[in-house]
N, C-alpha and C positions, 0 to 999 in steps of 0.2 A: 504494500500500500504506500503510495507516495503522499507527500504533503507539499503544499505550496508556501512560498515565502516571498515577501516583497524585498527587492534589492535596490540599493542606491549606488550608482557607479559614476564617478566623474570621468567624462570622456574628453573634455576640453577644460583647461584651467587657465583662464585669462590669456588665451591665444590672441596674438595680434591680428587685427583685421583692418585692411586698408581699402580705400575706394576702388571699386571694380575688381576685387579679388575674391578667390574662393579658398577657404580653409577647410581642412579635413580633420575630423575628430579621430581619437584613437579608435581602434576596432574593438569589438566585444564579441566573445563567444556566446552566441544567442540560442544555441540548440535546445536549451531547456525552457525556453519562454512558453508560458501558458496562455499567451494571447493578449494580455493587458500590458500597456506601456504608456509612459508619459515622459516628457522632457521638461526640465527647468532650464530655460535659456536666459542668460544674463548678458546684456550688452552694456558696456561702459564706453562712453564716447563724449567728446566735447560738442559733437553735432547730433543730428537725429538720423541715424543710419536706417536705410531701407534694406532689408535682408530677406533671403529665402533660405529655408532649411529643408533638406531632403535626406532620405535614408538611401544608402547603397547596400548591396548584398554581395556576399562571397561564399563560395563553398570551401575555399582553402585558406582564406585570410590574406591572400596577396593579389588575386585577380578580382577586380571590383566591377559591379554592374549597376546601372540605373534600372530598377525593375520596371517592366512593362507587361501589359496583357494585350489581347487583340484589339482593345479599344484605345490603347495609347499608354501614356506614362502613368506609373504608380509611384508611390514613395514620397510624395510631397507632404510636408508637415506644416510649414509656415511660409506663406508666399507673399512677397513684396509688402511686408508690414514695417511700419516705422515703430521702433521701440527703443527706449533708452533705460528701461528698468527690467527686472526679472518678469518672466511670463511662464506659466505652467500650461503646457500644451499636451493634451491627451491625443494619441494617434493609434492607428491600427498598424502594427508591425507587419512587414512582408516576411513570409516564411523564408528563413535562410539560416545557415550555420553561423555565419559571422555577419555583423552589421557595423556600419559606421555612418557618420552624418557629414554632409557638406553644408557649409555656411557660405553663402555668396552675398557680398555687399554689392548692390545694384547701381552704384554710381552717385550717391547723394551725401555720403558721410565724410566727416573728418576721421582721422585714424582713431582706433579704439581697441577694445578687447572683447572677446566672447568666451563665455563659459557654458558648458552643457553638462547637466547631470541627468543620467538615464535612470528612470524608475521603472522596474518591470516585475512581473510576477513569474517566478520560476517554479517548476516542479522539481522537487529534490527527493 
């Protein structure tokens, strides 16, 4: 009999983000995910960054894919939002052994930092 537990994992810790760039979080072994997940995303900047956060998937931890289905792109979590404080975003994870997140600043911000904490329910 398995039991589930909620985990908190920091995948980005004040990573630099600059105008028109994409940053990648650390990867996370996600094979035990029970289907519930959220991110706490914190952006610190002297401006008001507009950013997009997406999940990427991998079967081996080194080859990364933007998930798609027959209707198009999947994996979007937070798209073109202006945010200068922490936000708690619930999302549906895409089934994968490993996941990571991309954070793209879409051209409006001064330099700043981004932090991401992954909250997920794992079967153990």
